[in-house]
N, C-alpha and C positions, 0 to 999 in steps of 0.2 A: 514566547512569552504569552501569559494568560492575563487578561484584564477582566475583573469583575466590577460591576457598577451597582451602587445602591444609592438611590435618590430619595431624599426626604424634604419635600418643599424646595427651598432654594439651596439646600445643602446636598452636595454630591461627594460620595466616597468612592474612590477607584482603588481597588486592591490589585497590586501588581505582583506577578509571580514569575520566576524564571530569570531569563537574561534579557536585558534591554540593550540589544546590540543594534547595528545599523538597520537591519531589516525590520526588527520589532519597533524601533523608534519611529519609523515611517508609519506603521500601523497605529502606534500609540498617538502620534500627532494627529492623524485622521480622526481617531476616536475622541480625542480631546476637542478638536474643532467642532465636531458634531454634537458634543455633549454640554458645552459650557454656556449656551444661551440661557440667560435667566438665573444662572448659578451665582450665588453671592459667597458661598463657602465651599472651597474644594479641598478635600483631604485625600492625599496620596498615601495609602497604606502600603508600606514597603516591607512588611514582615517577611514576605516570601520572595523578595527581589534579591537575586544573588549576584548580579553583575550589571554594571552600567558602562556603556561606551560613550565616547565623546558626542555622538549623535543623540544619545539619551540625555546627556547633560544639556544639549541645546534645546531639547524638547521641554525639559524642566524649566529652563529659562524662559522659553516662549510662553509656557503656561503661567509662570510667575508674573510676567509682564501683562498678560491679558487679565489675570485675576486682580492685579493691583488697581486696575481701572474699574472693576465691577465688584470687588469684595476682597477676599483673602484666600491664600493657599497655604496649606500646612502639610509637611511630610511627617509621617509617623512610623514608628517601629523600624527605623533604618538599621539594617545589619551592619556589622563592623566592616566588612569588605567594601560595601557601598559607601559607608561613611568615610572610609579612608580616601576613596576617590573624591568625594565631595570636599573633604578637607584639603587634599593636595592641590585641588584646582581653585580653591577659594570660594566654591559654591556654598559652603557652609555659612559664609557671611552674607550671601545673597538670598538664601532661602530660609524660610521658617521651618525649623526642624525640631520635632519633639521626640524624645526617646520612648 
């Protein structure tokens, strides 16, 4: 998986590309932990994210919980295959998702 970051003041956009599997989720979680200090708006751009495993879902939830304390998190451009996983697991009700 590839992660691109773009910060503008207190806003951070992380673009995710590829597969968010168990190995990639650990790397993503480390990247999130290192990047969220002072961030009030987190956008996860999922336009190129093709797969998410349960470990990736856990990372999304961790990020959502942290951002609820310091601002907001939004997922954008979620592909149908990833959206299906989010819907089946109920995460579409827990996360702010924009098409």
